[in-house]
C-alpha positions in Angstrom: -15.3 7.6 7.2 -14.4 4.7 9.6 -11.2 4.7 11.5 -8.5 2.8 9.7 -7.3 -0.1 11.8 -4.5 -1.6 9.8 -1.5 0.6 8.9 1.9 0.7 7.2 5.0 -0.4 9.0 7.7 2.2 9.9 10.1 0.4 7.5 7.8 1.0 4.6 7.1 4.6 5.5 10.9 5.3 5.9 11.6 3.6 2.6 8.9 5.8 0.9 10.4 8.9 2.5 13.9 7.9 1.4 12.8 7.0 -2.1 14.1 3.4 -1.9 10.8 1.5 -2.5 9.9 0.1 -5.9 7.4 2.2 -7.9 4.6 -0.3 -7.3 5.0 -0.1 -3.6 5.3 3.7 -3.8 1.8 3.8 -5.4 0.2 1.7 -2.7 1.9 3.7 0.1 0.9 7.0 -1.4 -2.7 5.9 -1.9 -2.9 4.6 1.7 -1.3 7.8 3.2 -3.8 9.9 1.3 -6.6 8.2 3.3 -4.9 7.6 6.7 -4.3 10.4 9.1 -2.1 8.3 11.4 0.3 7.1 8.6 0.4 10.6 7.1 1.6 12.0 10.5 4.2 9.3 10.8 5.4 10.0 7.3 5.7 13.7 8.1 8.0 12.9 11.0 10.2 10.7 8.9 10.3 13.4 6.2 11.3 15.9 8.8 14.1 13.8 10.2 15.4 13.1 6.7 15.5 16.8 5.9 17.5 17.5 9.0 20.0 14.8 8.2 20.5 16.2 4.7 21.0 19.7 6.1 23.5 18.4 8.6 25.5 16.3 6.1 27.2 19.4 4.7 27.7 21.1 8.1 30.9 20.8 10.1 30.6 19.2 13.5 31.3 22.4 15.4 30.9 22.7 19.1 27.2 22.3 20.0 26.3 20.7 16.6 24.6 17.7 18.2 22.4 19.9 20.4 21.5 22.1 17.5 20.6 19.1 15.3 18.4 17.6 18.0 16.6 20.9 18.4 16.1 21.2 14.7 14.6 17.7 14.5 12.2 18.5 17.4 11.2 21.8 15.7 10.6 20.2 12.3 8.6 17.2 13.8 6.3 19.7 15.4 5.5 21.6 12.1 1.9 21.4 11.0 1.0 18.3 9.1 -0.5 18.7 5.7 -4.3 18.2 5.9 -5.9 15.2 4.3 -5.9 15.7 0.5 -9.2 16.3 -1.1 -10.4 13.0 -2.5 -12.3 12.3 -5.8 -15.9 11.2 -5.4 -15.3 7.7 -6.6 -13.5 4.6 -5.3 -10.0 5.7 -6.2 -8.1 8.1 -3.8 -6.2 10.9 -5.5 -2.8 9.3 -6.1 -4.4 6.2 -7.7 -7.0 8.3 -9.6 -4.1 10.3 -11.1 -2.1 7.2 -11.9 -5.0 5.4 -13.7 -6.3 8.5 -15.3 -9.8 8.1 -13.9 -11.9 6.0 -11.6 -13.3 2.5 -11.9 -14.7 3.2 -15.4 -11.2 3.8 -16.7 -9.9 0.3 -15.7 -9.3 -2.4 -18.3 -10.3 -5.4 -16.3 -9.2 -8.9 -17.2 -11.0 -12.1 -16.0 -9.0 -14.4 -13.7 -11.6 -17.1 -13.0 -14.2 -17.5 -10.3 -15.6 -14.0 -11.0 -12.4 -12.3 -9.9 -11.0 -9.7 -12.3 -7.6 -7.9 -12.3 -5.9 -5.0 -14.0 -2.1 -4.9 -13.9 -0.8 -1.3 -13.9 2.3 -0.2 -15.7 5.3 0.3 -13.3 9.0 -0.5 -13.1 9.9 -4.2 -13.3 11.2 -4.6 -9.8 7.6 -5.1 -8.5 4.1 -5.5 -9.8 1.0 -3.6 -8.8 -2.6 -4.6 -9.8 -6.2 -3.8 -9.1 -8.3 -6.7 -8.0 -12.1 -6.9 -8.1 -13.3 -9.9 -6.0 -17.0 -10.8 -5.8 -18.6 -10.5 -2.4 -18.3 -13.8 -0.5 -15.6 -15.2 -2.8 -12.4 -16.7 -1.4 -8.9 -16.2 -3.0 -6.9 -19.4 -3.4 -4.8 -20.5 -0.4 -1.3 -19.0 -0.9 1.9 -17.9 0.6 4.6 -15.4 -0.4 8.2 -15.5 -1.6 8.6 -11.8 -0.9 6.4 -8.9 0.3 2.9 -8.1 -0.7 0.9 -5.0 0.2 -2.9 -5.1 -0.2 -5.0 -1.9 0.2 -8.8 -2.0 0.3 -10.5 0.6 -1.8 -14.1 -0.7 -1.7 -15.9 -3.3 0.3 -13.8 -5.5 2.7 -12.1 -8.8 3.1 -11.6 -11.2 6.0 -8.3 -12.8 6.8 -7.3 -14.8 9.9 -10.0 -13.3 12.1 -9.3 -9.7 11.0 -11.5 -7.5 8.8 -9.9 -5.2 6.3 -12.1 -2.4 5.0 -11.6 0.8 2.9 -8.2 2.4 3.8 -6.9 -0.7 5.7 -3.7 -2.2 4.4 -2.4 -5.7 4.9 1.4 -6.3 4.9 2.3 -9.9 4.0 5.7 -11.6 3.9 7.2 -15.0 3.7 5.8 -15.9 7.1 2.1 -15.5 6.1 0.1 -18.2 4.4 -3.6 -17.2 4.1 -6.9 -17.5 2.3 -8.5 -14.0 2.1 -12.3 -14.0 1.7 -14.3 -11.0 0.3 -16.9 -9.9 2.9 -20.5 -10.2 2.0 -22.6 -7.3 0.9 -20.3 -5.6 -1.6 -17.6 -6.6 -4.1 -14.1 -6.0 -2.7 -11.8 -3.9 -4.8 -8.1 -3.8 -3.7 -4.8 -2.3 -4.9 -2.0 -4.8 -4.3 1.7 -4.8 -5.0 4.2 -7.6 -4.7 7.9 -8.0 -5.4 7.9 -11.8 -5.9 5.4 -14.5 -7.2 2.9 -16.1 -4.8 3.1 -19.7 -3.8 -0.1 -21.6 -4.2 -1.0 -24.9 -2.5 -3.5 -26.2 -5.1 -2.7 -27.2 -8.7 -5.2 -25.0 -10.7 -3.8 -21.6 -9.6 -0.2 -22.9 -10.2 -1.1 -23.8 -13.8 -2.5 -20.4 -14.7 0.0 -18.4 -12.6 2.4 -17.6 -15.5 -0.4 -16.3 -17.6 -2.0 -14.1 -14.9 1.4 -12.9 -13.7 0.7 -13.7 -10.0 
């Protein structure tokens, strides 16, 4: 497998470790981490530090407590990292395969127009997560964001602002990003994407269907 070039932020990994992310974001983070050695190692470090802090919350600040805590953090951060999970043979990594209850054949796709299909997955209402199937060479409508959007590539690739995102790569978009992603040629692009606010479209047609497509 190619090296993954686009990764999660520290803030997202810390939020996942602390259990403060919406369910939709948790699914995207867990799926990416199952593919990405670098992010899995960083998550391991955050988990280790969080465990140390929990242990120390109930301990009195006796003489030498700070030194002991720092030593414990160092020791836990050096513990062996879990190996990459064994992945199913299809497009969906383990966490997503388990969530959907199968691979691509288990997805109930709905047409969005222009050959694009989506499947909205059931999660808590504080954010939405969906699968997107975008034909090779097709462009998504030009849009911005009112909140955060995570897009993880599962198959194929897309191009955005001079960058190429392929399997395992994740794009983190916020209010500062307006873009027009284009599926790369050669293979349809399948993505897992989560957002905590509606998108903002520059053209009329996407705005008209936005309420029906829940985007």
